[in-house]
C-alpha positions in Angstrom: 0.0 0.0 0.0 1.2 3.4 -0.9 2.2 5.8 1.9 -0.4 8.3 3.0 0.2 11.1 5.5 -3.5 11.1 6.5 -3.5 7.3 7.1 -0.4 7.6 9.3 -2.1 10.4 11.2 -5.2 8.3 11.8 -3.1 5.2 12.8 -1.0 7.2 15.2 -4.0 8.8 16.8 -5.6 5.4 17.4 -2.4 4.0 18.9 -2.4 6.8 21.5 -6.1 6.4 22.5 -7.7 4.0 24.9 -11.3 5.1 24.4 -12.3 3.1 21.2 -13.5 6.1 19.2 -16.0 6.2 16.3 -15.1 7.5 12.9 -16.8 10.8 13.7 -14.7 11.2 16.9 -11.5 10.4 14.9 -12.5 12.9 12.3 -13.0 15.6 14.9 -9.6 14.9 16.4 -7.9 14.7 13.0 -9.3 18.0 11.9 -7.5 19.7 14.9 -4.2 18.6 13.3 -5.1 18.4 9.6 -8.0 21.0 9.1 -8.5 20.0 5.4 -9.0 16.3 6.0 -12.5 15.0 4.9 -14.8 12.6 6.6 -14.6 10.4 3.5 -10.8 10.3 3.8 -11.1 9.2 7.4 -13.5 6.4 6.5 -11.4 5.2 3.6 -8.3 5.1 5.8 -10.0 3.4 8.7 -11.2 0.7 6.3 -7.7 0.2 4.9 -6.1 0.1 8.3 -8.7 -2.4 9.5 -8.2 -4.7 6.4 -4.5 -4.7 6.9 -4.8 -5.6 10.6 -3.3 -2.3 11.9 -6.4 -1.5 13.9 -9.4 -3.5 15.2 -13.1 -2.8 14.8 -15.9 -3.3 17.3 -19.6 -3.0 16.5 -21.7 -1.9 19.4 -25.4 -2.6 20.2 -26.3 0.7 18.6 -24.6 -0.5 15.3 -21.8 2.1 15.5 -18.3 0.9 14.7 -15.6 1.8 17.2 -11.9 1.5 16.5 -9.1 0.1 18.6 -5.4 0.9 17.8 -4.2 -1.8 20.2 -4.0 -5.0 18.2 -2.4 -7.1 20.9 -4.3 -10.2 22.0 -7.1 -9.0 24.2 -10.9 -9.1 24.6 -13.5 -6.4 25.0 -16.5 -6.0 27.3 -19.3 -3.8 26.0 -21.9 -2.4 28.5 -25.4 -2.9 27.2 -26.6 0.2 29.2 -24.0 3.0 28.8 -22.1 1.6 25.8 -18.7 1.7 27.6 -16.0 -0.4 26.0 -13.5 -2.0 28.4 -10.3 -3.7 27.3 -9.7 -7.1 29.0 -6.1 -8.3 29.0 -6.5 -11.6 30.8 -4.7 -14.5 29.2 -6.8 -16.5 26.8 -6.1 -19.7 25.1 -7.4 -21.0 21.8 -10.1 -23.6 22.6 -8.7 -27.1 22.4 -11.8 -28.1 20.3 -10.5 -26.0 17.4 -7.2 -27.9 17.4 -9.0 -31.2 17.8 -11.1 -30.4 14.7 -7.9 -29.6 12.7 -8.8 -25.9 12.5 -5.9 -23.4 12.4 -6.8 -20.0 13.9 -5.3 -17.0 12.1 -7.1 -14.3 14.2 -9.8 -14.0 16.8 -12.2 -11.4 18.2 -13.8 -12.0 21.6 -16.5 -9.6 22.8 -18.5 -9.9 26.0 -21.7 -8.1 26.6 -23.4 -7.2 29.9 -23.7 -4.4 32.4 -20.6 -2.5 33.8 -20.2 -1.9 37.5 -21.2 1.8 37.2 -24.5 0.9 35.6 -25.2 -1.8 38.2 -25.3 0.8 40.9 
């Protein structure tokens, strides 16, 4: 893929965030640095970064896509009430059943849904 200053900007912004922003949030932040960047450019670059595995995507209950710049092996918890997304870094193993079936896992995405402690109060 050819180098793009805007793609590098978006990738770096996501690497430095822990809040799993939407494309609109990324667009607003990117405009502070690159005022002429368009929303279409942000969407195109997010799609490319996701396809190449540089970032992760998470779809929430409200059907919004959120982005994660941390591609290390981890899971996510999504609160059904407030929409908060929490990173879970507990060790996880590939289920033995997959290996027993002769399946080779190339990637995974684990998302838990429920109610966060704040919403339980």
